[in-house]
Residue frames as qw, qx, qy, qz and C-alpha x, y, z in Angstrom:
[[0.199, -0.021, 0.966, 0.162, 31.29, 19.12, -17.54],
 [0.472, 0.049, -0.332, -0.815, 28.49, 18.87, -20.10],
 [0.602, 0.022, 0.661, -0.447, 25.45, 16.83, -19.14],
 [0.053, 0.066, 0.901, 0.425, 24.27, 13.97, -21.31],
 [0.448, -0.249, -0.381, -0.770, 20.69, 13.96, -22.57],
 [0.641, -0.342, -0.687, -0.012, 19.87, 11.23, -20.08],
 [0.389, -0.230, -0.498, 0.740, 21.28, 13.20, -17.16],
 [0.133, -0.061, -0.050, -0.988, 19.46, 16.34, -18.25],
 [0.564, -0.302, -0.548, -0.539, 16.20, 14.36, -18.52],
 [0.597, -0.329, -0.669, 0.297, 16.75, 12.86, -15.06],
 [0.209, -0.121, -0.314, 0.918, 17.42, 16.30, -13.57],
 [0.323, -0.173, -0.267, -0.891, 14.30, 17.70, -15.20],
 [0.633, -0.348, -0.643, -0.256, 12.21, 14.85, -13.83],
 [0.482, -0.259, -0.596, 0.587, 13.62, 15.37, -10.35],
 [0.029, 0.002, 0.107, -0.994, 12.61, 19.03, -10.48],
 [0.508, -0.246, -0.447, -0.694, 9.08, 18.11, -11.58],
 [0.645, -0.323, -0.689, 0.070, 8.72, 15.51, -8.82],
 [0.333, -0.193, -0.457, 0.802, 9.98, 17.95, -6.19],
 [0.194, -0.078, -0.100, -0.973, 7.68, 20.68, -7.48],
 [0.560, -0.317, -0.623, -0.444, 4.68, 18.33, -7.45],
 [0.569, -0.364, -0.645, 0.356, 5.29, 17.54, -3.79],
 [0.237, -0.198, -0.280, 0.909, 6.00, 21.13, -2.70],
 [0.264, -0.178, -0.307, -0.897, 3.12, 22.63, -4.67],
 [0.574, -0.418, -0.664, -0.235, 0.70, 20.16, -3.08],
 [0.521, -0.382, -0.538, 0.542, 2.02, 21.12, 0.35],
 [0.215, -0.413, -0.166, 0.869, 2.31, 24.91, -0.07],
 [0.422, 0.797, 0.348, -0.257, 0.25, 25.77, -3.17],
 [0.672, 0.539, 0.194, 0.469, 1.47, 27.12, -6.51],
 [0.113, 0.857, -0.081, 0.496, 2.20, 30.51, -5.01],
 [0.681, -0.719, 0.091, -0.103, 3.56, 29.23, -1.70],
 [0.785, -0.320, 0.318, 0.424, 7.01, 28.20, -2.85],
 [0.220, 0.870, -0.261, -0.356, 9.56, 30.23, -4.82],
 [0.835, 0.486, -0.257, 0.024, 11.82, 28.94, -7.55],
 [0.157, 0.662, -0.646, 0.346, 14.97, 29.36, -5.46],
 [0.544, -0.312, 0.648, -0.432, 13.61, 27.19, -2.65],
 [0.919, 0.243, 0.139, -0.278, 12.16, 24.69, -5.08],
 [0.682, 0.592, -0.414, 0.108, 15.44, 24.25, -6.95],
 [0.085, -0.581, 0.701, -0.404, 17.35, 23.97, -3.68],
 [0.756, -0.136, 0.493, -0.408, 14.99, 21.23, -2.50],
 [0.916, 0.389, 0.002, -0.103, 15.61, 19.39, -5.78],
 [0.794, -0.337, 0.264, 0.432, 19.37, 19.73, -5.30],
 [0.555, 0.448, 0.292, 0.637, 20.10, 22.38, -7.92],
 [0.197, -0.288, -0.117, 0.930, 20.89, 26.08, -8.13],
 [0.340, 0.689, 0.388, -0.509, 18.27, 28.66, -9.02],
 [0.148, 0.631, -0.415, -0.638, 20.16, 29.63, -12.18],
 [0.094, -0.125, 0.929, 0.335, 19.68, 26.21, -13.72],
 [0.455, 0.416, 0.643, -0.454, 15.90, 26.41, -13.73],
 [0.507, 0.683, -0.016, -0.526, 15.55, 28.03, -17.15],
 [0.058, 0.403, -0.848, -0.339, 17.65, 25.31, -18.74],
 [0.093, 0.165, 0.982, -0.023, 14.64, 23.07, -18.22],
 [0.092, 0.702, 0.701, -0.085, 11.51, 25.25, -18.17],
 [0.221, 0.514, 0.232, 0.795, 10.52, 28.56, -19.78],
 [0.296, -0.513, 0.117, -0.797, 8.56, 29.68, -16.70],
 [0.212, -0.100, 0.809, -0.539, 7.25, 28.66, -13.29],
 [0.701, 0.226, 0.150, -0.660, 3.82, 28.30, -14.88],
 [0.694, 0.368, -0.566, -0.250, 5.18, 25.70, -17.29],
 [0.203, 0.232, -0.888, 0.341, 6.69, 23.77, -14.40],
 [0.441, 0.020, 0.549, -0.710, 3.44, 24.02, -12.44],
 [0.777, 0.268, -0.169, -0.544, 1.55, 22.48, -15.37],
 [0.590, 0.320, -0.741, 0.013, 4.03, 19.59, -15.58],
 [0.003, -0.176, 0.809, -0.561, 3.97, 19.08, -11.81],
 [0.620, 0.083, 0.293, -0.723, 0.17, 19.08, -11.78],
 [0.782, 0.282, -0.417, -0.367, 0.06, 16.46, -14.53],
 [0.381, 0.284, -0.844, 0.249, 2.49, 14.24, -12.64],
 [0.219, -0.056, 0.704, -0.673, 0.44, 14.43, -9.46],
 [0.700, 0.193, 0.076, -0.684, -2.87, 13.94, -11.25],
 [0.696, 0.300, -0.617, -0.210, -1.56, 10.90, -13.12],
 [0.186, 0.194, -0.868, 0.418, -0.33, 9.42, -9.85],
 [0.440, 0.039, 0.494, -0.749, -3.72, 10.01, -8.21],
 [0.767, 0.248, -0.211, -0.553, -5.55, 8.34, -11.10],
 [0.564, 0.291, -0.773, 0.027, -3.24, 5.35, -11.02],
 [0.024, -0.123, 0.801, -0.585, -3.65, 4.99, -7.26],
 [0.608, 0.113, 0.247, -0.746, -7.44, 5.24, -7.57],
 [0.751, 0.274, -0.465, -0.380, -7.54, 2.56, -10.25],
 [0.414, 0.223, -0.849, 0.242, -5.44, 0.18, -8.17],
 [0.244, -0.066, 0.648, -0.719, -7.54, 0.78, -5.07],
 [0.720, 0.170, 0.066, -0.670, -10.79, -0.02, -6.88],
 [0.752, 0.304, -0.545, -0.212, -9.34, -3.11, -8.53],
 [0.088, 0.373, -0.840, 0.385, -7.80, -4.50, -5.34],
 [0.694, -0.122, 0.344, -0.620, -11.22, -5.78, -4.25],
 [0.862, 0.246, -0.391, -0.210, -10.58, -8.80, -6.45],
 [0.503, 0.305, -0.709, 0.389, -7.68, -9.71, -4.15],
 [0.062, -0.186, 0.623, -0.757, -9.10, -8.57, -0.82],
 [0.194, -0.440, -0.871, -0.105, -12.76, -9.46, -1.29],
 [0.102, -0.633, -0.437, 0.630, -13.66, -6.03, 0.09],
 [0.358, 0.866, 0.343, 0.070, -15.36, -3.24, -1.81],
 [0.572, 0.159, 0.062, 0.802, -12.72, -1.14, -3.53],
 [0.069, -0.707, -0.209, -0.672, -14.99, 1.87, -3.20],
 [0.661, -0.730, -0.172, -0.045, -15.26, 1.38, 0.57],
 [0.768, -0.216, -0.004, 0.603, -11.47, 1.23, 0.75],
 [0.325, 0.463, 0.165, 0.808, -11.16, 4.43, -1.27],
 [0.331, -0.792, -0.211, -0.468, -13.63, 6.30, 0.96],
 [0.776, -0.589, -0.130, 0.186, -11.90, 5.09, 4.12],
 [0.695, -0.092, 0.073, 0.709, -8.45, 6.13, 2.93],
 [0.232, 0.537, 0.243, 0.774, -9.38, 9.35, 1.17],
 [0.361, -0.742, -0.104, -0.554, -11.50, 10.76, 4.00],
 [0.808, -0.340, -0.348, 0.331, -8.95, 9.96, 6.70],
 [0.321, -0.925, 0.081, 0.184, -6.98, 12.15, 9.07],
 [0.667, -0.271, 0.437, 0.539, -3.80, 10.79, 7.48],
 [0.442, 0.494, 0.484, 0.571, -4.80, 12.06, 4.04],
 [0.092, -0.961, -0.240, -0.101, -6.03, 15.35, 5.49],
 [0.450, -0.828, 0.219, 0.254, -2.67, 15.95, 7.16],
 [0.617, -0.229, 0.555, 0.509, -0.54, 14.61, 4.30],
 [0.460, 0.799, 0.087, -0.376, -1.17, 17.12, 1.53],
 [0.085, 0.722, -0.584, -0.361, 2.24, 16.69, -0.09],
 [0.109, -0.180, 0.961, 0.182, 1.76, 12.97, -0.68],
 [0.414, 0.396, 0.737, -0.360, -2.00, 12.97, -1.22],
 [0.454, 0.628, 0.605, 0.184, -4.53, 13.78, -3.91],
 [0.301, 0.003, 0.206, 0.931, -3.52, 16.61, -6.24],
 [0.138, -0.594, -0.543, -0.577, -7.13, 17.60, -6.90],
 [0.490, -0.779, -0.389, 0.034, -7.98, 18.28, -3.26],
 [0.595, -0.423, -0.048, 0.682, -4.58, 19.86, -2.59],
 [0.249, -0.224, 0.279, 0.900, -4.53, 22.27, -5.54],
 [0.170, 0.612, 0.711, 0.300, -8.05, 22.65, -6.96],
 [0.108, -0.914, -0.286, 0.267, -8.55, 26.02, -5.28],
 [0.314, -0.570, 0.362, 0.667, -5.18, 27.21, -6.60],
 [0.339, 0.160, 0.740, 0.559, -5.98, 25.95, -10.10],
 [0.141, 0.803, 0.579, -0.017, -9.15, 28.06, -10.12],
 [0.081, -0.929, 0.029, 0.360, -6.91, 31.14, -10.08],
 [0.472, -0.382, 0.579, 0.544, -4.37, 29.89, -12.60],
 [0.241, 0.445, -0.471, -0.723, -3.95, 30.02, -16.36],
 [0.836, 0.255, -0.108, -0.474, -5.68, 28.00, -19.01],
 [0.541, 0.412, -0.733, 0.022, -2.72, 25.61, -19.35],
 [0.052, -0.185, 0.845, -0.499, -2.83, 24.54, -15.71],
 [0.626, 0.136, 0.374, -0.670, -6.61, 24.30, -15.79],
 [0.745, 0.354, -0.427, -0.370, -6.40, 22.12, -18.91],
 [0.332, 0.285, -0.873, 0.218, -4.14, 19.72, -17.03],
 [0.303, -0.006, 0.701, -0.645, -6.64, 19.64, -14.18],
 [0.725, 0.256, -0.013, -0.639, -9.51, 19.07, -16.58],
 [0.639, 0.333, -0.677, -0.149, -7.66, 16.08, -18.03],
 [0.144, 0.194, -0.871, 0.428, -6.87, 14.68, -14.59],
 [0.472, 0.087, 0.497, -0.723, -10.41, 15.12, -13.28],
 [0.748, 0.298, -0.263, -0.532, -11.85, 13.59, -16.44],
 [0.477, 0.294, -0.827, 0.043, -9.58, 10.57, -16.01],
 [0.082, -0.051, 0.824, -0.559, -10.74, 10.00, -12.44],
 [0.618, 0.200, 0.212, -0.730, -14.38, 10.40, -13.42],
 [0.701, 0.315, -0.531, -0.356, -13.93, 7.77, -16.13],
 [0.278, 0.202, -0.899, 0.273, -12.34, 5.38, -13.62],
 [0.308, 0.076, 0.646, -0.695, -15.17, 5.87, -11.13],
 [0.672, 0.280, -0.043, -0.684, -17.89, 5.63, -13.79],
 [0.588, 0.289, -0.731, -0.193, -16.43, 2.42, -15.22],
 [0.109, 0.091, -0.890, 0.434, -16.30, 0.90, -11.76],
 [0.397, 0.164, 0.487, -0.760, -19.82, 1.97, -10.82],
 [0.666, 0.314, -0.231, -0.636, -21.33, 0.72, -14.09],
 [0.267, 0.266, -0.922, -0.086, -19.91, -2.80, -13.86],
 [0.120, -0.191, -0.961, 0.160, -22.50, -5.48, -13.33],
 [0.215, 0.483, 0.504, -0.683, -25.40, -3.05, -13.43],
 [0.375, 0.596, 0.644, 0.298, -28.09, -2.02, -15.87],
 [0.078, -0.836, -0.126, 0.528, -27.27, 1.65, -15.33],
 [0.608, 0.751, 0.116, 0.229, -26.59, 3.71, -18.41],
 [0.640, 0.133, -0.119, 0.747, -23.13, 5.26, -18.91],
 [0.036, -0.640, -0.065, -0.765, -24.75, 8.66, -18.34],
 [0.665, -0.678, -0.108, -0.293, -26.13, 7.76, -14.91],
 [0.872, -0.218, -0.137, 0.417, -22.84, 6.11, -13.90],
 [0.433, 0.372, -0.053, 0.819, -20.99, 9.29, -14.86],
 [0.313, -0.715, -0.083, -0.620, -23.41, 11.43, -12.84],
 [0.833, -0.542, -0.112, 0.002, -22.79, 9.23, -9.82],
 [0.774, 0.061, -0.097, 0.623, -19.05, 9.46, -10.41],
 [0.137, 0.594, -0.014, 0.793, -19.21, 13.26, -10.46],
 [0.585, -0.698, -0.084, -0.405, -21.18, 13.26, -7.24],
 [0.905, -0.322, -0.126, 0.246, -18.73, 10.89, -5.54],
 [0.627, 0.217, -0.078, 0.744, -15.63, 12.82, -6.58],
 [0.050, -0.662, -0.042, -0.747, -17.14, 16.22, -5.77],
 [0.678, -0.673, -0.086, -0.283, -18.30, 15.17, -2.31],
 [0.887, -0.209, -0.119, 0.395, -15.02, 13.44, -1.44],
 [0.483, 0.335, -0.042, 0.808, -12.85, 16.35, -2.57],
 [0.232, -0.708, -0.096, -0.660, -15.13, 18.91, -0.95],
 [0.784, -0.595, -0.163, -0.061, -15.07, 17.07, 2.38],
 [0.797, -0.137, -0.101, 0.579, -11.28, 16.85, 2.55],
 [0.257, 0.504, 0.031, 0.824, -10.93, 20.54, 1.60],
 [0.455, -0.724, -0.108, -0.507, -13.34, 21.57, 4.39],
 [0.867, -0.444, -0.155, 0.164, -11.63, 19.29, 6.91],
 [0.669, 0.104, -0.074, 0.732, -8.25, 20.84, 6.09],
 [0.041, 0.671, 0.112, 0.732, -9.62, 24.36, 6.29],
 [0.527, -0.704, 0.073, -0.470, -10.42, 23.96, 10.00],
 [0.862, -0.018, -0.464, 0.205, -7.91, 21.28, 11.07],
 [0.446, 0.096, -0.452, 0.767, -5.83, 23.60, 13.25],
 [0.220, -0.321, 0.092, -0.916, -8.55, 26.08, 14.21],
 [0.720, -0.160, 0.295, -0.607, -11.13, 23.49, 15.24],
 [0.080, 0.308, -0.940, -0.122, -9.76, 19.91, 15.19],
 [0.369, 0.209, 0.837, -0.345, -13.00, 18.37, 16.47],
 [0.565, 0.609, 0.129, -0.541, -14.99, 19.94, 13.63],
 [0.307, 0.568, -0.676, -0.356, -12.43, 18.68, 11.13],
 [0.090, -0.104, 0.988, -0.069, -12.80, 15.13, 12.45],
 [0.476, 0.404, 0.598, -0.504, -16.58, 15.45, 12.45],
 [0.516, 0.618, -0.231, -0.546, -16.55, 16.43, 8.77],
 [0.230, 0.401, -0.864, -0.198, -14.41, 13.41, 7.89],
 [0.204, 0.054, 0.937, -0.279, -16.41, 10.95, 9.97],
 [0.519, 0.490, 0.402, -0.574, -19.78, 12.17, 8.73],
 [0.488, 0.601, -0.402, -0.489, -18.65, 12.16, 5.10],
 [0.077, 0.282, -0.954, -0.071, -17.19, 8.66, 5.40],
 [0.328, 0.221, 0.836, -0.381, -20.41, 7.34, 6.91],
 [0.525, 0.581, 0.228, -0.579, -22.74, 9.04, 4.45],
 [0.401, 0.573, -0.564, -0.440, -20.77, 8.22, 1.32],
 [0.025, -0.211, 0.977, -0.004, -20.38, 4.59, 2.32],
 [0.307, 0.308, 0.840, -0.325, -24.12, 4.03, 2.79],
 [0.425, 0.494, -0.044, -0.758, -25.54, 5.99, -0.16],
 [0.742, 0.250, 0.622, 0.005, -27.32, 3.56, -2.53],
 [0.550, 0.829, 0.038, -0.088, -26.62, 5.88, -5.47],
 [0.087, 0.807, -0.583, -0.020, -22.90, 5.46, -4.91],
 [0.627, -0.278, 0.725, -0.063, -22.65, 1.84, -3.82],
 [0.179, 0.294, -0.784, -0.516, -21.71, -0.35, -6.81],
 [0.779, 0.004, -0.086, -0.621, -24.86, -2.22, -7.97],
 [0.728, 0.184, -0.659, -0.044, -23.04, -5.54, -8.12],
 [0.213, 0.166, -0.766, 0.583, -22.49, -5.38, -4.37],
 [0.509, -0.118, 0.248, -0.816, -26.15, -4.95, -3.53],
 [0.154, 0.108, 0.980, -0.065, -28.40, -7.84, -2.65],
 [0.324, -0.242, -0.526, -0.748, -31.65, -8.19, -4.53],
 [0.373, -0.014, 0.593, -0.713, -34.74, -7.96, -2.40],
 [0.004, 0.245, 0.947, 0.208, -37.40, -10.56, -2.78],
 [0.309, -0.502, -0.426, -0.686, -41.11, -9.78, -3.08],
 [0.212, -0.227, 0.554, -0.772, -42.79, -8.59, 0.12]]
């Protein structure tokens, strides 16, 4: 029975979604095409009806995960209008949590696959560059609101925030099974330090000090 264009598109999307989840959990090289297709509900032979190579699928899967991460970040920062709580504080609390550390397959694509991407082709790295740039723009826009900071300084703060958050979760995962207490210490220390840094706290949330 011949598939319709809609069915073929749905099947392709299911493969990409499955790959995005499995790659985040196991890495680009940690899952084979046969297992990936089986997890998506298809046979190995059908893979090349949708993608020319595993690399092409990896690029698509990375983009899907990166877009999801950016969307989630944007919603988290904007939710402060509803909750009355700093969106940045919420992000730090959720991102640098044991739940996120242990949930690679449903978490941030940058922290899950950045080390893998460093060893991959230009196409995959281009997708990562786009995804990282998008998150930096979201952070910079948030940090610059209500302040007199220049776009350049807001971007520098955004880079610092993203780099420290991603770095902390990568380190915490690297020792989670070998030294659980160290892993928790990394998360707790990073949460505390990031939350109190004046260079990261949104200016609009600070209280002006009067003359001494």
